[in-house]
C-alpha positions in Angstrom: -0.8 -10.1 4.5 2.5 -10.8 6.1 5.5 -8.7 5.3 3.2 -5.9 3.6 1.5 -2.9 4.6 -2.2 -1.9 3.6 -2.2 1.5 1.9 -5.6 1.7 0.1 -8.3 0.6 -2.2 -7.8 0.2 -6.0 -11.0 2.3 -6.9 -9.2 5.4 -5.0 -6.8 5.8 -8.0 -7.0 7.1 -11.4 -4.4 7.1 -14.2 -1.3 8.8 -13.2 -2.2 9.6 -9.6 0.6 9.6 -6.9 0.0 9.2 -3.2 2.8 9.1 -0.3 2.7 6.7 2.3 5.0 5.5 5.0 5.7 1.6 4.8 7.9 0.2 7.6 9.6 3.6 8.1 10.3 4.1 4.6 8.6 7.3 2.5 7.1 5.5 -0.3 5.0 6.8 -3.5 2.5 4.7 -4.9 2.0 5.6 -8.4 -1.0 4.2 -10.8 -0.1 4.2 -14.4 -1.8 2.4 -17.3 -3.8 0.2 -15.0 -0.7 -0.9 -12.9 0.5 0.3 -9.5 4.3 0.9 -8.8 5.9 1.9 -5.3 9.2 3.5 -5.2 11.2 5.5 -2.5 9.7 9.0 -2.2 13.1 10.9 -2.0 15.3 11.6 -4.8 18.8 9.8 -4.8 20.5 13.1 -6.0 19.5 15.5 -3.3 16.8 15.6 -0.9 13.6 16.3 -2.7 10.2 14.9 -2.4 9.4 13.1 -5.5 5.6 13.7 -4.6 6.2 17.2 -5.8 7.7 16.2 -9.0 6.0 15.3 -12.2 4.9 11.9 -13.4 4.5 11.1 -17.2 3.9 7.6 -18.0 6.2 5.4 -16.2 8.7 8.3 -15.5 9.0 10.3 -12.5 10.8 13.6 -12.6 12.3 15.1 -9.4 11.2 18.9 -8.9 14.6 20.1 -7.5 17.1 19.2 -10.4 14.9 17.2 -12.9 16.5 13.9 -12.5 14.1 11.4 -14.1 13.5 7.7 -12.9 11.7 4.5 -14.4 8.9 3.6 -11.8 9.1 0.1 -13.0 12.7 -0.6 -11.8 13.9 2.5 -10.2 16.6 3.2 -13.1 18.0 6.6 -13.6 16.8 7.8 -16.9 18.2 11.3 -16.6 21.1 13.0 -14.6 22.1 14.4 -12.1 21.1 11.3 -10.2 23.2 8.4 -10.7 21.9 5.9 -8.0 18.5 4.2 -8.9 15.5 4.6 -6.7 14.4 1.9 -4.3 11.3 0.1 -5.5 8.9 -2.0 -3.5 6.8 -4.9 -4.5 2.9 -4.0 -4.8 0.2 -6.8 -4.5 -3.5 -6.3 -5.3 -5.9 -8.7 -3.2 -9.7 -8.1 -3.2 -9.2 -4.5 -4.5 -7.1 -3.8 -1.6 -3.3 -2.4 -2.2 -0.5 -3.7 -0.2 3.3 -2.7 -0.3 5.7 -4.8 0.8 7.7 -3.6 3.8 11.2 -3.9 2.5 12.4 -2.8 -0.9 13.3 -5.1 -3.6 16.8 -6.2 -3.5 16.8 -5.5 0.4 17.5 -2.6 2.9 19.0 0.7 1.9 
């Protein structure tokens, strides 16, 4: 699929699973929540912390360092100290294959 990176098969995920990948040079976390896949930048926008080590509760991912919270669906900051939203990436499913768009929604960082 042009402009997308293959990362896995849908049957490899259970609810609230998180996996980290590199997509076109971006560290990206793929999250599976309530039957939907969401992809976001893997590094907190407040200070450098890997979100894969954080907590996932529904559509909210919490940074393990200072507990900033983000909405996986749109990258919005839900809880400070972060003020800048996460980059989010389009996810497509084709024939049970998971593909993440090579560039974040809204363009490059």
